[in-house]
Structure formats: structure tokens, C-alpha cells
N, CA, C, O and the ligand as a Tripos MOL2 file, in Angstrom:
@<TRIPOS>MOLECULE
protein
  269   267    68     0     0
PROTEIN
NO_CHARGES

@<TRIPOS>ATOM
      1 N          90.5730   92.6950  123.7310 N.3       1 MET1
      2 CA         89.9780   93.3850  122.5790 C.3       1 MET1
      3 C          90.1070   92.4650  121.3440 C.2       1 MET1
      4 O          91.0860   91.7270  121.2360 O.2       1 MET1
      5 N          89.1160   92.5000  120.4000 N.am      2 TYR2
      6 CA         89.2740   91.7830  119.1680 C.3       2 TYR2
      7 C          90.3760   92.3150  118.2580 C.2       2 TYR2
      8 O          90.5180   93.5340  118.1700 O.2       2 TYR2
      9 N          91.1020   91.5530  117.6290 N.am      3 ASP3
     10 CA         92.1860   91.8650  116.8170 C.3       3 ASP3
     11 C          91.7290   92.8480  115.7790 C.2       3 ASP3
     12 O          92.3800   93.8760  115.5890 O.2       3 ASP3
     13 N          90.6450   92.5810  115.1010 N.am      4 TRP4
     14 CA         90.1810   93.5400  113.9680 C.3       4 TRP4
     15 C          89.8750   94.9020  114.5390 C.2       4 TRP4
     16 O          90.1590   95.8810  113.8490 O.2       4 TRP4
     17 N          89.3480   95.0630  115.6810 N.am      5 ILE5
     18 CA         88.9950   96.3210  116.2770 C.3       5 ILE5
     19 C          90.2970   97.0000  116.5570 C.2       5 ILE5
     20 O          90.4110   98.1880  116.2540 O.2       5 ILE5
     21 N          91.3060   96.3420  117.1180 N.am      6 ALA6
     22 CA         92.5600   96.9050  117.3810 C.3       6 ALA6
     23 C          93.2380   97.4540  116.1470 C.2       6 ALA6
     24 O          93.9040   98.4890  116.1760 O.2       6 ALA6
     25 N          93.0280   96.6590  114.9620 N.am      7 LYS7
     26 CA         93.5710   97.1140  113.7370 C.3       7 LYS7
     27 C          92.9840   98.3930  113.2240 C.2       7 LYS7
     28 O          93.6790   99.3190  112.8040 O.2       7 LYS7
     29 N          91.6250   98.4060  113.2780 N.am      8 ILE8
     30 CA         90.9200   99.5350  112.7470 C.3       8 ILE8
     31 C          91.3200  100.8310  113.5400 C.2       8 ILE8
     32 O          91.5640  101.8980  112.9760 O.2       8 ILE8
     33 N          91.3640  100.6440  114.8780 N.am      9 PHE9
     34 CA         91.6120  101.8660  115.5910 C.3       9 PHE9
     35 C          93.1160  101.9930  115.8460 C.2       9 PHE9
     36 O          93.5060  102.9400  116.5290 O.2       9 PHE9
     37 N          93.9160  101.1840  115.3900 N.am     10 SER10
     38 CA         95.3490  101.3870  115.6480 C.3      10 SER10
     39 C          95.8090  102.6280  114.9710 C.2      10 SER10
     40 O          95.3490  102.9030  113.8630 O.2      10 SER10
     41 N          96.6850  103.4030  115.5510 N.am     11 ARG11
     42 CA         97.2360  104.6060  114.9390 C.3      11 ARG11
     43 C          98.5480  104.2930  114.4230 C.2      11 ARG11
     44 O          99.2650  105.2080  114.0170 O.2      11 ARG11
     45 N          98.9550  103.0280  114.3970 N.am     12 HIS12
     46 CA        100.1570  102.6510  113.7460 C.3      12 HIS12
     47 C          99.9950  101.6690  112.5950 C.2      12 HIS12
     48 O          99.1300  100.7940  112.5820 O.2      12 HIS12
     49 N         100.8690  101.8680  111.6480 N.am     13 VAL13
     50 CA        100.8090  101.0740  110.4570 C.3      13 VAL13
     51 C         102.1420  100.5470  110.2350 C.2      13 VAL13
     52 O         103.0960  101.1210  110.7600 O.2      13 VAL13
     53 N         102.3170   99.4840  109.4930 N.am     14 SER14
     54 CA        103.6500   98.9140  109.1910 C.3      14 SER14
     55 C         103.9560   99.2000  107.7280 C.2      14 SER14
     56 O         103.0890   99.2180  106.8540 O.2      14 SER14
     57 N         105.1820   99.4090  107.5360 N.am     15 CYS15
     58 CA        105.7070   99.6380  106.1720 C.3      15 CYS15
     59 C         105.6280   98.2810  105.4500 C.2      15 CYS15
     60 O         106.1410   97.2750  105.9400 O.2      15 CYS15
     61 N         104.9540   98.2750  104.2370 N.am     16 PHE16
     62 CA        104.6900   97.0120  103.5910 C.3      16 PHE16
     63 C         106.0830   96.4410  103.1190 C.2      16 PHE16
     64 O         106.1560   95.2350  102.8880 O.2      16 PHE16
     65 N         107.1350   97.2030  102.9720 N.am     17 GLN17
     66 CA        108.2820   96.7810  102.4530 C.3      17 GLN17
     67 C         109.2890   96.2650  103.4780 C.2      17 GLN17
     68 O         109.8270   95.1660  103.3390 O.2      17 GLN17
     69 N         109.5570   97.1500  104.6060 N.am     18 CYS18
     70 CA        110.4600   96.6710  105.5690 C.3      18 CYS18
     71 C         109.8390   96.3420  106.8950 C.2      18 CYS18
     72 O         110.4940   95.7880  107.7780 O.2      18 CYS18
     73 N         108.5430   96.6880  107.0430 N.am     19 GLY19
     74 CA        107.7810   96.2670  108.2470 C.3      19 GLY19
     75 C         107.9020   97.1730  109.4330 C.2      19 GLY19
     76 O         107.3790   96.9130  110.5170 O.2      19 GLY19
     77 N         108.6580   98.3230  109.1730 N.am     20 THR20
     78 CA        108.8080   99.2700  110.2090 C.3      20 THR20
     79 C         107.5210   99.9140  110.6590 C.2      20 THR20
     80 O         106.7400  100.3510  109.8140 O.2      20 THR20
     81 N         107.2690   99.9900  111.9150 N.am     21 LYS21
     82 CA        105.9860  100.4990  112.4890 C.3      21 LYS21
     83 C         106.1690  101.9170  112.6680 C.2      21 LYS21
     84 O         107.1690  102.3950  113.2040 O.2      21 LYS21
     85 N         105.1140  102.6520  112.1790 N.am     22 MET22
     86 CA        105.0690  104.1460  112.2920 C.3      22 MET22
     87 C         103.7250  104.6360  112.5300 C.2      22 MET22
     88 O         102.7920  103.8460  112.3790 O.2      22 MET22
     89 N         103.5040  105.8090  112.8740 N.am     23 THR23
     90 CA        102.0690  106.3900  112.9530 C.3      23 THR23
     91 C         101.5050  106.6140  111.5650 C.2      23 THR23
     92 O         102.2360  106.8310  110.5990 O.2      23 THR23
     93 N         100.2260  106.5570  111.4930 N.am     24 ARG24
     94 CA         99.5950  106.6860  110.2100 C.3      24 ARG24
     95 C          99.9370  108.0150  109.6250 C.2      24 ARG24
     96 O         100.0800  108.1040  108.4050 O.2      24 ARG24
     97 N         100.0840  109.0820  110.4210 N.am     25 LYS25
     98 CA        100.4690  110.3740  109.8950 C.3      25 LYS25
     99 C         101.9440  110.4020  109.2430 C.2      25 LYS25
    100 O         102.2190  111.1360  108.2930 O.2      25 LYS25
    101 N         102.7550  109.6270  109.7810 N.am     26 ALA26
    102 CA        104.0720  109.6760  109.2820 C.3      26 ALA26
    103 C         104.2240  108.7370  108.0890 C.2      26 ALA26
    104 O         105.2150  108.8110  107.3630 O.2      26 ALA26
    105 N         103.2570  107.8660  107.8860 N.am     27 ALA27
    106 CA        103.4070  106.8850  106.8880 C.3      27 ALA27
    107 C         103.1020  107.4920  105.4720 C.2      27 ALA27
    108 O         102.3150  108.4270  105.3190 O.2      27 ALA27
    109 N         103.7310  106.9350  104.5340 N.am     28 PHE28
    110 CA        103.4780  107.4440  103.1120 C.3      28 PHE28
    111 C         102.4080  106.4330  102.5540 C.2      28 PHE28
    112 O         102.6350  105.2250  102.4920 O.2      28 PHE28
    113 N         101.2810  106.9830  102.1710 N.am     29 SER29
    114 CA        100.2040  106.1590  101.6490 C.3      29 SER29
    115 C         100.4580  105.9340  100.1140 C.2      29 SER29
    116 O         100.8050  106.8760   99.4020 O.2      29 SER29
    117 N         100.2890  104.7460   99.6540 N.am     30 VAL30
    118 CA        100.3790  104.3850   98.2840 C.3      30 VAL30
    119 C          99.1460  103.7590   97.8490 C.2      30 VAL30
    120 O          98.8330  102.6410   98.2610 O.2      30 VAL30
    121 N          98.4080  104.4370   97.0160 N.am     31 LYS31
    122 CA         97.1040  103.9920   96.5490 C.3      31 LYS31
    123 C          97.2690  103.2480   95.1910 C.2      31 LYS31
    124 O          97.7580  103.8040   94.2080 O.2      31 LYS31
    125 N          96.8190  101.9130   95.1900 N.am     32 LEU32
    126 CA         96.9300  101.2140   93.9440 C.3      32 LEU32
    127 C          95.5060  100.7510   93.5340 C.2      32 LEU32
    128 O          94.6150  100.4760   94.3390 O.2      32 LEU32
    129 N          95.4030  100.6990   92.2040 N.am     33 ASN33
    130 CA         94.1100  100.0250   91.6980 C.3      33 ASN33
    131 C          94.3870   98.6920   91.2650 C.2      33 ASN33
    132 O          95.0200   98.4870   90.2300 O.2      33 ASN33
    133 N          93.9190   97.7030   92.0460 N.am     34 THR34
    134 CA         94.1630   96.3390   91.6680 C.3      34 THR34
    135 C          92.9850   95.6780   91.1270 C.2      34 THR34
    136 O          91.9220   96.2970   91.1960 O.2      34 THR34
    137 N          93.0020   94.5020   90.5890 N.am     35 ALA35
    138 CA         91.9370   93.8200   89.9960 C.3      35 ALA35
    139 C          90.8120   93.6610   91.0190 C.2      35 ALA35
    140 O          89.6430   93.6060   90.6370 O.2      35 ALA35
    141 N          91.1360   93.5870   92.2930 N.am     36 GLU36
    142 CA         90.1240   93.4480   93.3800 C.3      36 GLU36
    143 C          89.6650   94.7460   93.9490 C.2      36 GLU36
    144 O          88.9210   94.8050   94.9280 O.2      36 GLU36
    145 N          90.1340   95.8040   93.3010 N.am     37 GLY37
    146 CA         89.7070   97.2070   93.7420 C.3      37 GLY37
    147 C          90.7930   98.0230   94.2890 C.2      37 GLY37
    148 O          91.9590   97.6260   94.2770 O.2      37 GLY37
    149 N          90.4380   99.1520   94.7670 N.am     38 PRO38
    150 CA         91.5340  100.0830   95.2300 C.3      38 PRO38
    151 C          92.1430   99.5240   96.4970 C.2      38 PRO38
    152 O          91.4370   98.9430   97.3210 O.2      38 PRO38
    153 N          93.4840   99.6970   96.6690 N.am     39 PHE39
    154 CA         94.1360   99.1350   97.8300 C.3      39 PHE39
    155 C          95.0980  100.2060   98.2300 C.2      39 PHE39
    156 O          95.6560  100.9100   97.3880 O.2      39 PHE39
    157 N          95.3030  100.3370   99.5750 N.am     40 THR40
    158 CA         96.2330  101.3540  100.0660 C.3      40 THR40
    159 C          97.2610  100.6190  100.7890 C.2      40 THR40
    160 O          96.9470   99.7350  101.5860 O.2      40 THR40
    161 N          98.4900  100.9390  100.5510 N.am     41 MET41
    162 CA         99.7230  100.3660  101.2190 C.3      41 MET41
    163 C         100.3200  101.5670  101.9460 C.2      41 MET41
    164 O         100.1190  102.7330  101.6060 O.2      41 MET41
    165 N         101.1160  101.1580  103.0370 N.am     42 HIS42
    166 CA        101.7780  102.1720  103.7980 C.3      42 HIS42
    167 C         103.2820  101.9180  103.6590 C.2      42 HIS42
    168 O         103.7710  100.7890  103.7090 O.2      42 HIS42
    169 N         103.9630  103.0140  103.4860 N.am     43 ALA43
    170 CA        105.5250  102.8260  103.3680 C.3      43 ALA43
    171 C         106.1050  103.8370  104.3190 C.2      43 ALA43
    172 O         105.5690  104.9340  104.4810 O.2      43 ALA43
    173 N         107.1770  103.4780  104.9340 N.am     44 CYS44
    174 CA        107.9730  104.4630  105.7640 C.3      44 CYS44
    175 C         108.6470  105.4230  104.8580 C.2      44 CYS44
    176 O         108.6700  105.1790  103.6510 O.2      44 CYS44
    177 N         109.2270  106.5540  105.3630 N.am     45 THR45
    178 CA        109.7560  107.5240  104.5260 C.3      45 THR45
    179 C         111.0240  106.9290  103.8280 C.2      45 THR45
    180 O         111.3530  107.3080  102.7040 O.2      45 THR45
    181 N         111.7170  105.9990  104.5170 N.am     46 ASP46
    182 CA        112.8760  105.3720  103.8760 C.3      46 ASP46
    183 C         112.5230  104.7270  102.5940 C.2      46 ASP46
    184 O         113.2230  104.8720  101.5920 O.2      46 ASP46
    185 N         111.4720  104.0370  102.6140 N.am     47 CYS47
    186 CA        111.0380  103.1330  101.5010 C.3      47 CYS47
    187 C         110.1630  104.0380  100.5040 C.2      47 CYS47
    188 O         110.0280  103.6220   99.3530 O.2      47 CYS47
    189 N         109.6680  105.0310  100.8080 N.am     48 ALA48
    190 CA        108.6760  105.9800  100.0590 C.3      48 ALA48
    191 C         109.4130  106.2580   98.6970 C.2      48 ALA48
    192 O         108.8000  106.0930   97.6430 O.2      48 ALA48
    193 N         110.6800  106.6660   98.7060 N.am     49 GLY49
    194 CA        111.4350  106.9740   97.4810 C.3      49 GLY49
    195 C         111.4160  105.8450   96.5880 C.2      49 GLY49
    196 O         111.1170  105.9600   95.4000 O.2      49 GLY49
    197 N         111.7370  104.7340   97.1480 N.am     50 GLU50
    198 CA        111.8170  103.4850   96.3250 C.3      50 GLU50
    199 C         110.4910  103.1160   95.7110 C.2      50 GLU50
    200 O         110.4090  102.6820   94.5620 O.2      50 GLU50
    201 N         109.4250  103.3030   96.5270 N.am     51 VAL51
    202 CA        108.0700  103.0300   96.0950 C.3      51 VAL51
    203 C         107.7240  103.8630   94.9300 C.2      51 VAL51
    204 O         107.1570  103.3930   93.9440 O.2      51 VAL51
    205 N         108.1020  105.2320   95.0550 N.am     52 ASN52
    206 CA        107.8250  106.1660   93.9610 C.3      52 ASN52
    207 C         108.4810  105.7280   92.6230 C.2      52 ASN52
    208 O         107.9140  105.8820   91.5410 O.2      52 ASN52
    209 N         109.7360  105.1630   92.7650 N.am     53 ASP53
    210 CA        110.3620  104.6680   91.5210 C.3      53 ASP53
    211 C         109.6970  103.5200   90.9430 C.2      53 ASP53
    212 O         109.6270  103.3690   89.7230 O.2      53 ASP53
    213 N         109.1560  102.6240   91.8620 N.am     54 VAL54
    214 CA        108.4590  101.4840   91.3970 C.3      54 VAL54
    215 C         107.2070  101.8890   90.6930 C.2      54 VAL54
    216 O         106.8990  101.4340   89.5910 O.2      54 VAL54
    217 N         106.4630  102.7920   91.3830 N.am     55 LEU55
    218 CA        105.1830  103.2390   90.7470 C.3      55 LEU55
    219 C         105.3360  103.8960   89.4650 C.2      55 LEU55
    220 O         104.5330  103.6750   88.5580 O.2      55 LEU55
    221 N         106.4020  104.7590   89.3170 N.am     56 LYS56
    222 CA        106.7610  105.3090   88.0440 C.3      56 LYS56
    223 C         106.9970  104.3540   87.0050 C.2      56 LYS56
    224 O         106.5510  104.5180   85.8690 O.2      56 LYS56
    225 N         107.7800  103.2150   87.3970 N.am     57 ALA57
    226 CA        107.9910  102.2050   86.4370 C.3      57 ALA57
    227 C         106.7500  101.5200   85.9860 C.2      57 ALA57
    228 O         106.6150  101.1780   84.8120 O.2      57 ALA57
    229 N         105.8130  101.3060   86.9210 N.am     58 ILE58
    230 CA        104.5830  100.6390   86.6530 C.3      58 ILE58
    231 C         103.7440  101.5370   85.6600 C.2      58 ILE58
    232 O         103.1070  101.0350   84.7340 O.2      58 ILE58
    233 N         103.7820  102.8910   85.9080 N.am     59 GLU59
    234 CA        103.0360  103.7850   85.0910 C.3      59 GLU59
    235 C         103.6010  103.8210   83.6980 C.2      59 GLU59
    236 O         102.8900  103.9610   82.7030 O.2      59 GLU59
    237 N         104.9170  103.6880   83.6650 N.am     60 GLU60
    238 CA        105.5450  103.6690   82.2570 C.3      60 GLU60
    239 C         105.2050  102.3810   81.5540 C.2      60 GLU60
    240 O         104.9590  102.3890   80.3480 O.2      60 GLU60
    241 N         105.1800  101.2540   82.2800 N.am     61 VAL61
    242 CA        104.8160   99.9740   81.5610 C.3      61 VAL61
    243 C         103.4900  100.0540   81.1660 C.2      61 VAL61
    244 O         103.1790   99.5510   80.0860 O.2      61 VAL61
    245 N         102.5470  100.6710   81.9420 N.am     62 ARG62
    246 CA        101.1450  100.8510   81.5330 C.3      62 ARG62
    247 C         101.0170  101.6750   80.2810 C.2      62 ARG62
    248 O         100.2870  101.3930   79.3300 O.2      62 ARG62
    249 N         101.8110  102.7330   80.3820 N.am     63 HIS63
    250 CA        101.6910  103.7050   79.2520 C.3      63 HIS63
    251 C         102.1950  102.9790   77.9430 C.2      63 HIS63
    252 O         101.5240  103.0910   76.9160 O.2      63 HIS63
    253 N         103.3510  102.2450   77.9540 N.am     64 ASP64
    254 CA        103.8330  101.6010   76.8980 C.3      64 ASP64
    255 C         102.8130  100.5630   76.3150 C.2      64 ASP64
    256 O         102.6590  100.3950   75.1050 O.2      64 ASP64
    257 N         102.1300   99.8810   77.2900 N.am     65 ALA65
    258 CA        101.2030   98.8240   76.9520 C.3      65 ALA65
    259 C         100.0200   99.4490   76.1210 C.2      65 ALA65
    260 O          99.4430   98.8360   75.2230 O.2      65 ALA65
    261 N          99.7340  100.6690   76.4950 N.am     66 SER66
    262 CA         98.5100  101.3050   75.9680 C.3      66 SER66
    263 C          98.8560  101.8740   74.5540 C.2      66 SER66
    264 O          97.9340  102.1950   73.8050 O.2      66 SER66
    265 N         100.0340  101.9940   74.2050 N.am     67 LEU67
    266 CA        100.4660  102.5470   72.9230 C.3      67 LEU67
    267 C         100.1070  101.6130   71.7130 C.2      67 LEU67
    268 O         100.4080  101.9450   70.5670 O.2      67 LEU67
    269 ZN        110.1040  100.8440  104.9500 Zn       68 ZN68
@<TRIPOS>BOND
     1     1     2 1
     2     2     3 1
     3     3     4 2
     4     3     5 am
     5     5     6 1
     6     6     7 1
     7     7     8 2
     8     7     9 am
     9     9    10 1
    10    10    11 1
    11    11    12 2
    12    11    13 am
    13    13    14 1
    14    14    15 1
    15    15    16 2
    16    15    17 am
    17    17    18 1
    18    18    19 1
    19    19    20 2
    20    19    21 am
    21    21    22 1
    22    22    23 1
    23    23    24 2
    24    23    25 am
    25    25    26 1
    26    26    27 1
    27    27    28 2
    28    27    29 am
    29    29    30 1
    30    30    31 1
    31    31    32 2
    32    31    33 am
    33    33    34 1
    34    34    35 1
    35    35    36 2
    36    35    37 am
    37    37    38 1
    38    38    39 1
    39    39    40 2
    40    39    41 am
    41    41    42 1
    42    42    43 1
    43    43    44 2
    44    43    45 am
    45    45    46 1
    46    46    47 1
    47    47    48 2
    48    47    49 am
    49    49    50 1
    50    50    51 1
    51    51    52 2
    52    51    53 am
    53    53    54 1
    54    54    55 1
    55    55    56 2
    56    55    57 am
    57    57    58 1
    58    58    59 1
    59    59    60 2
    60    59    61 am
    61    61    62 1
    62    62    63 1
    63    63    64 2
    64    63    65 am
    65    65    66 1
    66    66    67 1
    67    67    68 2
    68    67    69 am
    69    69    70 1
    70    70    71 1
    71    71    72 2
    72    71    73 am
    73    73    74 1
    74    74    75 1
    75    75    76 2
    76    75    77 am
    77    77    78 1
    78    78    79 1
    79    79    80 2
    80    79    81 am
    81    81    82 1
    82    82    83 1
    83    83    84 2
    84    83    85 am
    85    85    86 1
    86    86    87 1
    87    87    88 2
    88    87    89 am
    89    89    90 1
    90    90    91 1
    91    91    92 2
    92    91    93 am
    93    93    94 1
    94    94    95 1
    95    95    96 2
    96    95    97 am
    97    97    98 1
    98    98    99 1
    99    99   100 2
   100    99   101 am
   101   101   102 1
   102   102   103 1
   103   103   104 2
   104   103   105 am
   105   105   106 1
   106   106   107 1
   107   107   108 2
   108   107   109 am
   109   109   110 1
   110   110   111 1
   111   111   112 2
   112   111   113 am
   113   113   114 1
   114   114   115 1
   115   115   116 2
   116   115   117 am
   117   117   118 1
   118   118   119 1
   119   119   120 2
   120   119   121 am
   121   121   122 1
   122   122   123 1
   123   123   124 2
   124   123   125 am
   125   125   126 1
   126   126   127 1
   127   127   128 2
   128   127   129 am
   129   129   130 1
   130   130   131 1
   131   131   132 2
   132   131   133 am
   133   133   134 1
   134   134   135 1
   135   135   136 2
   136   135   137 am
   137   137   138 1
   138   138   139 1
   139   139   140 2
   140   139   141 am
   141   141   142 1
   142   142   143 1
   143   143   144 2
   144   143   145 am
   145   145   146 1
   146   146   147 1
   147   147   148 2
   148   147   149 am
   149   149   150 1
   150   150   151 1
   151   151   152 2
   152   151   153 am
   153   153   154 1
   154   154   155 1
   155   155   156 2
   156   155   157 am
   157   157   158 1
   158   158   159 1
   159   159   160 2
   160   159   161 am
   161   161   162 1
   162   162   163 1
   163   163   164 2
   164   163   165 am
   165   165   166 1
   166   166   167 1
   167   167   168 2
   168   167   169 am
   169   169   170 1
   170   170   171 1
   171   171   172 2
   172   171   173 am
   173   173   174 1
   174   174   175 1
   175   175   176 2
   176   175   177 am
   177   177   178 1
   178   178   179 1
   179   179   180 2
   180   179   181 am
   181   181   182 1
   182   182   183 1
   183   183   184 2
   184   183   185 am
   185   185   186 1
   186   186   187 1
   187   187   188 2
   188   187   189 am
   189   189   190 1
   190   190   191 1
   191   191   192 2
   192   191   193 am
   193   193   194 1
   194   194   195 1
   195   195   196 2
   196   195   197 am
   197   197   198 1
   198   198   199 1
   199   199   200 2
   200   199   201 am
   201   201   202 1
   202   202   203 1
   203   203   204 2
   204   203   205 am
   205   205   206 1
   206   206   207 1
   207   207   208 2
   208   207   209 am
   209   209   210 1
   210   210   211 1
   211   211   212 2
   212   211   213 am
   213   213   214 1
   214   214   215 1
   215   215   216 2
   216   215   217 am
   217   217   218 1
   218   218   219 1
   219   219   220 2
   220   219   221 am
   221   221   222 1
   222   222   223 1
   223   223   224 2
   224   223   225 am
   225   225   226 1
   226   226   227 1
   227   227   228 2
   228   227   229 am
   229   229   230 1
   230   230   231 1
   231   231   232 2
   232   231   233 am
   233   233   234 1
   234   234   235 1
   235   235   236 2
   236   235   237 am
   237   237   238 1
   238   238   239 1
   239   239   240 2
   240   239   241 am
   241   241   242 1
   242   242   243 1
   243   243   244 2
   244   243   245 am
   245   245   246 1
   246   246   247 1
   247   247   248 2
   248   247   249 am
   249   249   250 1
   250   250   251 1
   251   251   252 2
   252   251   253 am
   253   253   254 1
   254   254   255 1
   255   255   256 2
   256   255   257 am
   257   257   258 1
   258   258   259 1
   259   259   260 2
   260   259   261 am
   261   261   262 1
   262   262   263 1
   263   263   264 2
   264   263   265 am
   265   265   266 1
   266   266   267 1
   267   267   268 2
@<TRIPOS>SUBSTRUCTURE
     1 MET1         2 RESIDUE 1 A MET
     2 TYR2         6 RESIDUE 1 A TYR
     3 ASP3        10 RESIDUE 1 A ASP
     4 TRP4        14 RESIDUE 1 A TRP
     5 ILE5        18 RESIDUE 1 A ILE
     6 ALA6        22 RESIDUE 1 A ALA
     7 LYS7        26 RESIDUE 1 A LYS
     8 ILE8        30 RESIDUE 1 A ILE
     9 PHE9        34 RESIDUE 1 A PHE
    10 SER10       38 RESIDUE 1 A SER
    11 ARG11       42 RESIDUE 1 A ARG
    12 HIS12       46 RESIDUE 1 A HIS
    13 VAL13       50 RESIDUE 1 A VAL
    14 SER14       54 RESIDUE 1 A SER
    15 CYS15       58 RESIDUE 1 A CYS
    16 PHE16       62 RESIDUE 1 A PHE
    17 GLN17       66 RESIDUE 1 A GLN
    18 CYS18       70 RESIDUE 1 A CYS
    19 GLY19       74 RESIDUE 1 A GLY
    20 THR20       78 RESIDUE 1 A THR
    21 LYS21       82 RESIDUE 1 A LYS
    22 MET22       86 RESIDUE 1 A MET
    23 THR23       90 RESIDUE 1 A THR
    24 ARG24       94 RESIDUE 1 A ARG
    25 LYS25       98 RESIDUE 1 A LYS
    26 ALA26      102 RESIDUE 1 A ALA
    27 ALA27      106 RESIDUE 1 A ALA
    28 PHE28      110 RESIDUE 1 A PHE
    29 SER29      114 RESIDUE 1 A SER
    30 VAL30      118 RESIDUE 1 A VAL
    31 LYS31      122 RESIDUE 1 A LYS
    32 LEU32      126 RESIDUE 1 A LEU
    33 ASN33      130 RESIDUE 1 A ASN
    34 THR34      134 RESIDUE 1 A THR
    35 ALA35      138 RESIDUE 1 A ALA
    36 GLU36      142 RESIDUE 1 A GLU
    37 GLY37      146 RESIDUE 1 A GLY
    38 PRO38      150 RESIDUE 1 A PRO
    39 PHE39      154 RESIDUE 1 A PHE
    40 THR40      158 RESIDUE 1 A THR
    41 MET41      162 RESIDUE 1 A MET
    42 HIS42      166 RESIDUE 1 A HIS
    43 ALA43      170 RESIDUE 1 A ALA
    44 CYS44      174 RESIDUE 1 A CYS
    45 THR45      178 RESIDUE 1 A THR
    46 ASP46      182 RESIDUE 1 A ASP
    47 CYS47      186 RESIDUE 1 A CYS
    48 ALA48      190 RESIDUE 1 A ALA
    49 GLY49      194 RESIDUE 1 A GLY
    50 GLU50      198 RESIDUE 1 A GLU
    51 VAL51      202 RESIDUE 1 A VAL
    52 ASN52      206 RESIDUE 1 A ASN
    53 ASP53      210 RESIDUE 1 A ASP
    54 VAL54      214 RESIDUE 1 A VAL
    55 LEU55      218 RESIDUE 1 A LEU
    56 LYS56      222 RESIDUE 1 A LYS
    57 ALA57      226 RESIDUE 1 A ALA
    58 ILE58      230 RESIDUE 1 A ILE
    59 GLU59      234 RESIDUE 1 A GLU
    60 GLU60      238 RESIDUE 1 A GLU
    61 VAL61      242 RESIDUE 1 A VAL
    62 ARG62      246 RESIDUE 1 A ARG
    63 HIS63      250 RESIDUE 1 A HIS
    64 ASP64      254 RESIDUE 1 A ASP
    65 ALA65      258 RESIDUE 1 A ALA
    66 SER66      262 RESIDUE 1 A SER
    67 LEU67      266 RESIDUE 1 A LEU
    68 ZN68       269 GROUP 0 **** ****
């Protein structure tokens, strides 16, 4: 099978931070708006809390910058 097909139909995703493989359902999706467009990352539950803190920090920076 072609790699890209396997990727599209794979029910497993890797945590962007620690690389842990988990099912899509168990993964915590992080949606980011980047210069290249919307981008979704997957994080395991262990990293999700950390990711939330990072996202909060980013939002705060954005907020500060817009003042
Ligand atoms: Zn993780």
C-alpha cells in the first residue's frame, strides 16, 4: 500500500510532542492557524495539559501584541 493512503486511513496518530501513538479518538486535537493556513496537531492526554498551557501563553502574547 502507498504510504500516503496508509496515512489517510490510519486510525492512529502520533503525539507531536512525545511521539506516542494513539487512536484518533483518544488524541487531543490542537487546531492552529498558521501563516500557511489551519493546521491540526495531535497530542496524547499526557501532553494535552502542557499544550493547553502553551496555547494559553500564545493567546496571551497575541492579546498583549494587539493592545
Ligand atoms: Zn505526548
